[in-house]
N, C-alpha and C positions, 0 to 999 in steps of 0.2 A: 563464496556466497551464491554462486551459480554452479549447478551440477548438471551433468548430462545423463541421459537414461542409462547408459552402461554403468556409470558410477553407482546410481541408485539400485539397479538390478543386482549388482554384486553384493549389496548390503540388505536385501530383503530378508527379513527374519532376524536381523541384528537387533538385539534388545536395546542397544544404545542409540538407535535411529528410529524416529517416529515420523511417519508420512501423514500429511494432512491434505485432503482435497478441500479447497476453499472456493470452489466454483460458484459464481452467481452471475446473473445477467443484469445489466443496467439499462433501463429504458428512459432516456432523457425526457423531461417534462418541459413545457414552454417556460414555466417559472417555477423555481424551487427545486427541491431535491429530486433526484431520479427515482423511478420505480425500480425496486430491487426484486428480482425473481430468483427463486432458490434453485440450486443445483443438486439438492439432496436426492431427488428421484433419479437423476442421471447417475449419481454415485451408487445408488442401490443397483442400478442396471449394469454397472461395471466400473471398477476403480483399480488403482495400483494395489496389489495384495498387501493387506495389513493397514491400509489407509483409513484414518478417521475422517469424518466430515465435520467442518465448522462453517457456519453461515455468517456472512459478514455483519449483518445487523442483528439477527437473533442471538448469536453467540458472542460476537466480537465487538459489540457496540453497547453504549449506555445512553439511550436517548434522554434528552433533557430540554425543556423549554422550547419545544418545537424543532430542536436540532436532532436529526435521526441517528447520528453515528456517535462519535466521541469515545475516547479511550475509557474502557471499563475500569472500575476501581480494583486495586490490587487483590482484595479478598475474593472478588468474583473471579478474577483470572486464576488465582490459586486453585479454587475449587474446579474450575473448568479444565485446566491443564492437568491437574492431578487425576481427574476423571478419565483422561485418555492416556494415562500412563507416562506422563512426562516427569522426568527427574531433573535435578539441578544440572546434571552433565549431559542431558539428552541432546543429540543433534536432530533438529527438526527440519524436514524438507517439505516445502509447500508446492502445490501445483494447482492448476485450474484448467477449465475448458473454454471459458468465454473471455470476458473483459480482462486483459492482463493486469491493470491496476488494482483489481479486486484482490489479486494475489499479493502485490506489494503492500496493499493496505493491511492484509493479514500479517505480512512480514513486519511492518511497522508496529502494529499492535503488540505482537509478541516481543519484539526487541525493546519497545518502550516499557513493557511489563517485566523486563529483566531476563528474558530467555537469551542466553549468551550466544548460542550457535544456531542461527536460523538461515536456511538456504532455500533457493528457489530452483525448481526443475526447469531448466531452460528449454523453451518450446512447449512445455506443459503436456497435457494429456494427449494432444494431437501428435506430438512427436513420439511420446511413449508408445502409442499404439502403432504408428507408422513404422517404427523400427522393430516391431515384432515382439515386444516385451509382454509378460503375462498380465492377464486381466482376471480379477476376482469379483464375485458377487456376494461373497460371504461378509457379514458384518463382524468385524474383529471384536474380541473381548479383551479388555485391558485390566491388568493389575493396577491398583492405585499408585500413582507416582508420589514423589516427595518434593516436587517443585514448590517453592514459595515465591510469589510474585512481589515485585516492588514497582517503582515508577522511575524510569530514567528521564529526568526532566531535561536533559541535554537534547533529546530528540523531539521535544514538545514545545511549541510556541502557542501562547494564548493571545487574546485580543490586545491586552495591555502591552505584551512584549512586542507585537507588531506595531502598535501605535508608537511606541518609543523608538522603533527602528526607522520610522519615516525620516528621511533625510540623513540618517547615520551613514557616514562615509565607509565604514567597514562592514556594513550589512547589505547583502543583495537579496531583494524580494523577487522570487521567480513565480510567475503565473503559469500554470500547467495546462490551461484551457486552450481552445482553438484560437487562431488569430481573430476570427470574427467576434468571439466572446470577449477576448482581451480588448478589442477596440470598442466593444459595446454596440456593434452593428448587426449582429445576428446570432442565431443559436440560442440555446437555453440561457436564461439568466437567473439570478438568485435573489431577486428583490429590487435591485438597482443594476442596470447594465453597466459594464465597464470593469475597471480594475482598481486596485489599491494604488494610490499615486506613487510614482517612482519605480514601480516594478517593471521587470522585463518579461518577455514572453518566450516560453519554450514548451510547445504542446507535448504532452506525455507520449502521444502516438509516435513522435519522431525518435523515440528511444528504442523501439523494437522494429524488426523487419515485418512489414504487414503481411507478407506471404507465409512466413514460417512461425511468426510470433516469438522468435528468438531475439534476445537482446543483441544490439549491435556490438561489434567487437570493442574491447576496451580502448583501442586506438581511435575508433570512430567516436565513441562516447567522449573520450577526453577532448578530441578536437571540437565537438559540439559545445562542451562546457567551457573550454578555454575561450572560444569565440564569444560565448555569452558573458565572460568575465567572472565566472564563478570562483576561479582560483586567484583572482585579484582581490577577493574579499575574505576577511577572516571568518565571517559567518554567512550562511545562506539559509533563508527561510522560504520554503515552498508552500504555495497555497493554490486552491482551485475553487470549485463550488462548495464541496463539503469535506474535503480532505482525502478524497479517493485518488483522483488522477495525480495529484501532487505527491502521493506516496511513492510513485515511480521515480520522480525526480530525486527524492531523498534516498531511495535505494541505489540509484545509479551513481550518485555522488559518494555515497558510502562505499560502494564497490570500487570507486576510483581513489578512495583514501582521503577525501576531503575531511579536514579535522573537526568541522563544526557545522552540521547541517541539521535543520529541524523542520518539522511539519506544523503549519498552522492548522490545528485539528478541525476546528469548526469552519474555517475559511469564510467564503463569501456568504454562506447561509447566515452566519452570525454578523459579519462585518457590515454587509449591505443593509441589514435590518436595523442598524443603529444609525439614525439620520444625523447624529452628531459627528460621525466618522466620515472622512472625505473619500470620494470616488472620483475617478476621471474617465473620460471616454474620448474616442476619436483618435 
C-alpha cells in the first residue's frame, strides 16, 4: 500500500501501473468546510512522467445538500477512471504535494469504488524530486480503460450507521481532528463544536513525520493504534470534519491489517447540522 520512489521509477511506462497526482491545498475556515485549492497548475508545471491529475472535489466528490465531498456514484467513477486508462487489474499509485490526507482521501474514494490495488507514494512529490527522479511537463494521452466501478460498503459509514454505533461495545469511533477541535475549545468547527459522544481522538497529523511527510513505520503506527484501543474492537469508524483527515486513519489501519475499518464520509458537516444528534465537548 506504500511504495517508495525507486519502486515507482522502475515501473514508469509500465501499462499495468497508472500514476495519479491528487494534490490540493486545504484552507480551514472558522466554521464549515475548508476551502479547497487546486494543484492542477502545479501538475502542469511538473509531475511524475505519465501521471494524470484528479482534483479531490471537482473529480472525486459528489456534492449534495450542502455537503461538498461525498463518494461519487459508481457510474461516474467508471467514466472518470476509464478516461485515464484504468483497467480492472491496474495498479494505481497516488501522490501529492500538499495536505497528506488529500491523497488518502483519493485512496479511499478509489478503494470504495472497487479499485483493488491502490498504493500511495510515501513522501509524495517532495521525496520524488529530492531523490532525483524524472519530472515531466507533458500531458499524457490515455487509451480508454475497461474498469467498471462498484461500491464497497464495508469502507463506508453513513449517519445512521454511526448513530447505531453509539454505545456499541465492539465499535470504536475515532475523531481525526486536532485535540482542540475534539474538545470543542478551538480551531475550525463544522456547525457545533466538539465530537460525537464516546469517540476517541487521534489527530491524522500524528500518522506522518512532519519533516518528511512520510508515514511512520508500521511498528510506530501499530503502537499508536494499540494504545488507542483500535485492535480491541471488531470495527473502527473514523470521522473528522468532512471525511478528509479521517481517511488517513482508515488508510493506516488498513495498512496494519485491521479487518473492519470504515470512513464516516460526511462526518461532522452532516452530523453537527442535525440538532437531533448528540454532540459533546470539554
